[in-house]
C-alpha positions as CSV (number, residue, x, y, z in Angstrom):
1,X,-8.0,-14.2,-0.9
2,X,-8.4,-15.3,2.8
3,X,-6.9,-12.4,5.0
4,X,-5.9,-13.6,9.4
5,X,-5.0,-10.7,11.4
6,X,-3.1,-11.2,14.7
7,X,-3.0,-8.5,16.9
8,X,-0.7,-8.0,19.9
9,X,-2.5,-5.7,22.9
10,X,-0.8,-3.7,24.8
11,X,1.5,-1.3,23.8
12,X,-0.1,-2.3,20.1
13,X,-4.2,-1.6,20.1
14,X,-4.3,-0.5,23.9
15,X,-1.3,2.4,25.2
16,X,-0.7,3.7,28.8
17,X,-0.6,7.1,30.6
18,X,3.3,6.9,29.4
19,X,2.2,7.7,26.3
20,X,-1.0,9.4,26.4
21,X,0.1,12.4,28.9
22,X,2.4,13.2,25.6
23,X,-0.5,13.4,23.1
24,X,-3.0,15.5,25.3
25,X,-4.9,15.2,28.5
26,X,-9.1,13.8,29.4
27,X,-11.3,17.0,29.3
28,X,-13.5,15.3,32.3
29,X,-16.4,14.4,29.7
30,X,-17.7,11.0,29.1
31,X,-20.4,9.5,27.8
32,X,-21.5,6.7,30.4
33,X,-23.8,5.0,28.6
34,X,-21.8,4.6,25.4
35,X,-18.2,4.1,27.9
36,X,-16.9,7.1,25.5
37,X,-14.3,9.3,27.9
38,X,-13.6,12.7,25.6
39,X,-10.0,13.3,25.0
40,X,-8.1,16.6,23.4
41,X,-4.8,16.3,21.7
42,X,-2.6,18.8,21.8
43,X,-4.2,20.7,19.0
44,X,-7.2,21.0,20.5
45,X,-9.3,18.5,18.6
46,X,-11.4,16.1,20.6
47,X,-11.5,12.3,20.5
48,X,-13.5,9.3,21.8
49,X,-11.4,7.4,23.9
50,X,-12.4,4.4,26.1
51,X,-10.9,3.1,29.9
52,X,-10.4,-0.1,30.1
53,X,-10.3,-1.4,33.9
54,X,-7.5,-1.6,35.7
55,X,-5.5,-4.3,35.4
56,X,-3.9,-7.0,38.4
57,X,-1.3,-4.3,38.8
58,X,-3.5,-1.5,38.7
59,X,-2.4,-0.4,35.0
60,X,-5.3,1.2,33.5
61,X,-4.9,0.9,29.8
62,X,-6.9,3.3,26.8
63,X,-7.7,2.9,22.9
64,X,-9.6,4.8,20.8
65,X,-12.8,4.0,19.6
66,X,-12.3,4.9,16.2
67,X,-9.8,1.4,16.7
68,X,-12.9,-0.6,17.2
69,X,-14.3,0.6,14.1
70,X,-11.7,-0.5,11.7
71,X,-11.3,-3.5,13.5
72,X,-15.0,-3.7,12.9
73,X,-14.5,-2.7,9.1
74,X,-11.5,-5.2,8.5
75,X,-13.5,-7.8,10.2
76,X,-16.6,-6.9,8.1
77,X,-18.8,-9.9,6.6
78,X,-18.0,-13.5,5.5
79,X,-17.2,-12.6,1.8
80,X,-14.3,-10.1,3.0
81,X,-13.1,-13.2,4.3
82,X,-10.9,-11.8,7.1
83,X,-10.3,-13.2,10.9
84,X,-8.4,-11.2,13.5
85,X,-6.8,-12.6,16.3
86,X,-6.2,-10.6,20.2
87,X,-2.5,-12.5,21.0
88,X,-1.3,-11.2,23.8
89,X,1.1,-11.9,26.8
90,X,-1.4,-10.7,29.5
91,X,-2.7,-13.1,31.8
92,X,-5.9,-15.1,31.1
93,X,-8.1,-12.8,33.8
94,X,-7.1,-9.8,32.5
95,X,-7.9,-10.1,28.9
96,X,-11.1,-12.0,29.9
97,X,-12.2,-8.9,32.3
98,X,-11.1,-6.8,29.3
99,X,-13.2,-8.7,26.2
100,X,-16.1,-6.3,26.9
101,X,-13.9,-3.2,25.6
102,X,-11.6,-4.5,23.2
103,X,-12.8,-5.0,19.6
104,X,-14.5,-8.2,19.1
105,X,-12.1,-11.2,17.9
106,X,-12.4,-14.6,16.1
107,X,-10.0,-15.9,18.4
108,X,-8.0,-14.6,21.5
109,X,-4.6,-15.7,22.8
110,X,-3.4,-15.0,26.6
111,X,-0.3,-15.9,28.3
112,X,1.9,-15.5,25.1
113,X,0.7,-18.2,23.5
114,X,0.0,-20.4,26.3
115,X,-4.0,-20.1,25.8
116,X,-6.1,-20.2,23.3
117,X,-10.0,-18.9,23.0
118,X,-12.3,-19.7,19.9
119,X,-15.0,-18.1,19.2
120,X,-18.3,-20.2,18.2
121,X,-21.2,-18.5,17.5
122,X,-23.1,-21.6,18.0
123,X,-22.0,-21.8,21.7
124,X,-25.2,-20.5,23.1
125,X,-25.1,-22.4,26.3
126,X,-22.1,-20.5,28.3
127,X,-22.2,-16.8,28.7
128,X,-19.4,-16.2,26.6
129,X,-19.3,-17.6,22.7
130,X,-15.4,-18.2,23.3
131,X,-14.4,-22.1,24.1
132,X,-11.5,-22.6,25.3
133,X,-9.0,-25.2,23.0
134,X,-8.0,-27.5,25.3
135,X,-6.2,-29.7,23.5
136,X,-3.5,-26.6,23.4
137,X,-3.3,-26.1,26.7
138,X,-3.0,-30.1,27.4
139,X,0.3,-29.8,24.7
140,X,1.8,-28.0,27.5
141,X,1.8,-30.3,29.9
142,X,5.1,-31.4,30.0
143,X,6.3,-28.1,31.2
144,X,3.5,-26.7,33.4
145,X,2.4,-30.4,34.7
146,X,-1.1,-31.5,35.3
147,X,-3.4,-29.2,35.1
148,X,-5.5,-30.3,37.8
149,X,-2.7,-28.7,40.1
150,X,-2.8,-25.6,37.8
151,X,-4.8,-23.4,39.9
152,X,-3.0,-24.9,43.3
153,X,0.1,-22.3,44.7
154,X,2.9,-22.3,42.2
155,X,5.1,-23.9,45.0
156,X,2.6,-27.1,44.4
157,X,2.4,-27.2,41.1
158,X,4.6,-29.5,39.4
159,X,6.7,-29.5,36.1
160,X,10.2,-27.4,34.8
161,X,8.1,-24.4,34.7
162,X,7.5,-24.5,38.0
163,X,10.8,-25.8,39.0
164,X,12.5,-22.8,37.6
165,X,10.4,-20.8,39.4
166,X,11.3,-22.2,42.8
167,X,14.6,-21.7,42.3
168,X,14.3,-17.8,41.4
169,X,11.4,-17.8,44.4
170,X,14.4,-18.8,46.8
171,X,16.8,-16.3,45.5
172,X,14.7,-14.0,46.0
173,X,13.4,-12.8,42.8
174,X,10.2,-10.7,42.5
175,X,8.1,-13.3,40.7
176,X,4.2,-12.6,39.7
177,X,2.1,-15.8,38.9
178,X,-1.3,-14.1,39.6
179,X,-3.8,-15.1,37.1
180,X,-1.0,-17.4,34.9
181,X,-1.1,-21.5,34.7
182,X,0.9,-21.1,31.8
183,X,4.0,-19.0,32.5
184,X,4.8,-16.6,35.1
185,X,6.6,-13.3,35.2
186,X,9.8,-11.9,36.7
187,X,10.1,-7.9,37.2
188,X,13.1,-6.8,36.2
189,X,15.7,-5.2,38.6
190,X,17.4,-3.5,36.3
191,X,20.8,-4.4,37.0
192,X,23.5,-5.8,33.5
193,X,23.5,-9.5,35.0
194,X,19.7,-10.0,35.8
195,X,19.0,-11.4,32.0
196,X,21.7,-14.1,32.3
197,X,20.9,-15.2,35.8
198,X,17.6,-16.0,34.9
199,X,18.9,-17.9,31.8
200,X,21.0,-19.5,34.3
201,X,18.1,-20.7,36.2
202,X,16.2,-22.3,33.5
203,X,19.2,-24.2,32.2
204,X,19.1,-25.5,35.6
205,X,15.9,-26.5,36.1
206,X,14.1,-26.2,32.9
207,X,15.2,-29.8,31.2
208,X,14.9,-27.5,27.9
209,X,11.4,-26.9,28.3
210,X,11.2,-23.0,29.1
211,X,12.2,-20.3,27.7
212,X,11.8,-16.3,28.1
213,X,11.2,-13.5,26.6
214,X,10.4,-9.2,27.5
215,X,7.3,-7.9,27.8
216,X,6.1,-4.7,29.0
217,X,9.7,-3.9,30.9
218,X,9.3,-7.0,32.3
219,X,10.7,-11.0,31.9
220,X,7.5,-13.4,30.7
221,X,9.1,-17.3,31.3
222,X,6.9,-19.8,29.5
223,X,7.3,-23.4,27.5
224,X,8.8,-23.6,24.9
225,X,5.9,-25.4,22.8
226,X,3.9,-21.8,23.5
227,X,4.9,-18.3,22.6
228,X,3.1,-16.0,20.0
229,X,4.4,-17.7,16.9
230,X,3.7,-21.1,18.1
231,X,0.0,-20.0,18.9
232,X,0.0,-18.5,15.5
233,X,0.9,-21.5,13.8
234,X,-1.4,-23.3,15.3
235,X,-4.3,-21.2,15.0
236,X,-3.4,-20.9,10.9
237,X,-3.4,-24.2,10.7
238,X,-6.1,-26.0,12.4
239,X,-9.0,-23.0,13.2
240,X,-10.3,-23.8,9.5
241,X,-14.0,-24.9,10.6
242,X,-13.3,-23.7,14.3
243,X,-14.3,-20.2,13.4
244,X,-17.1,-20.8,12.2
245,X,-17.6,-17.3,9.9
246,X,-15.1,-18.3,7.7
247,X,-14.0,-22.4,6.4
248,X,-10.7,-21.5,4.3
249,X,-7.3,-21.8,5.0
250,X,-5.0,-18.4,5.2
251,X,-3.3,-17.0,2.2
252,X,-1.6,-14.1,4.1
253,X,-1.3,-13.6,7.4
254,X,-0.4,-9.7,8.8
255,X,0.7,-8.9,12.1
256,X,0.3,-5.5,14.2
257,X,2.5,-5.6,17.0
258,X,5.3,-3.3,18.8
259,X,7.4,-5.5,21.7
260,X,10.2,-8.1,22.1
261,X,7.7,-11.3,22.7
262,X,5.8,-10.6,19.0
263,X,9.6,-10.4,17.0
264,X,9.2,-14.6,16.3
265,X,5.4,-13.9,15.2
266,X,6.3,-10.4,13.5
267,X,9.0,-12.9,11.1
268,X,6.9,-15.6,10.6
269,X,3.7,-12.9,9.1
270,X,3.8,-11.8,5.6
271,X,3.8,-8.7,6.7
272,X,4.0,-6.9,9.8
273,X,2.7,-2.8,10.9
274,X,4.1,-1.1,13.9
275,X,2.6,1.7,15.4
276,X,5.4,2.4,18.3
277,X,8.7,0.2,18.8
278,X,8.7,-1.3,22.0
279,X,12.4,-3.1,22.4
280,X,15.5,-3.0,20.7
281,X,15.3,-6.4,19.4
282,X,12.4,-5.2,16.7
283,X,13.9,-1.9,16.0
284,X,17.0,-4.4,15.0
285,X,14.4,-6.8,12.8
286,X,13.1,-3.5,11.5
287,X,16.6,-2.6,10.6
288,X,17.4,-5.6,8.9
289,X,14.7,-6.0,7.0
290,X,12.9,-3.0,6.4
291,X,10.9,-3.9,3.7
292,X,9.0,-6.3,5.6
293,X,7.5,-3.9,8.4
294,X,5.4,-0.6,7.9
295,X,6.0,2.3,10.8
296,X,3.2,4.5,11.9
297,X,5.2,8.2,12.4
298,X,2.3,9.1,15.0
299,X,2.4,7.6,18.7
300,X,-0.5,5.7,20.9
301,X,-3.7,4.8,19.9
302,X,-3.4,7.6,16.8
303,X,-0.5,5.5,15.4
304,X,-3.0,1.8,16.2
305,X,-5.4,4.3,14.0
306,X,-3.0,4.9,10.9
307,X,-1.5,0.5,11.1
308,X,-5.3,-0.5,11.2
309,X,-6.3,2.2,8.4
310,X,-3.2,0.7,6.2
311,X,-4.4,-2.9,6.6
312,X,-7.3,-1.8,5.6
313,X,-6.1,-0.1,2.7
314,X,-4.2,-2.7,1.5
315,X,-5.2,-5.8,2.4
316,X,-8.6,-6.0,2.4
317,X,-9.8,-8.1,-0.9
């Protein structure tokens, strides 16, 4: 059975101080050669953790060495017929910086589905084995405008996405576009009317081609042609032969995720593994469809390990 696994990154594989501080503390001991930091849990047990480079906003994530081992076991060899895809709302620049620390994957997705990179082991002319799918990127041009302007200042970019950006900027919203070309991020103010105001701005200037979702307590604004579910569907239907390890159609798709921007992806999967619940939208879907989800009783990297172990035991042939 060919298995396709989609894994969210932040809040799912990678965790932050707000969670780690509830689980224990770092001892200060580390193996610099392996990049391993010792973490002591509340029961006094030692665990191997990896600290990722700080993101553009200064947040430093952590994942466990056991997470890397479990994904390696999951991917295994070609006979296991398992493909592992990282799918994130993160800016592409952050994801590229993190690749040396994250689990090996057959493809990765950034900007809430806006950009897809396939692993091509035969690509030996560049430093990275990952190749961007430019056909997928160009499929968003009605919303993001010409790719020739993609790295210009946002006020100079064309398309409905940037029309919405300009409206919000004029109204004084705190916007983040650094490292993005297919979306931008809106810093939430906490006001009860902000979501309605954002929706009205999208309706005013988005030409029916723009939407948004919550992620890490912020709003991500991106094309309707994008989104994690759309990118996942594209990968499922187009990666046979693109991911050279496996040249088969996938008859089983599972996801491991935690947040609002994962909900459509989750509901399209055959089953979902949830290390933590980071949004009320996901919580509501779990309540409505409990048989569709498996939840961990632990937190942080330990919950991630529980869910990856469950995938290995239940899903692998």
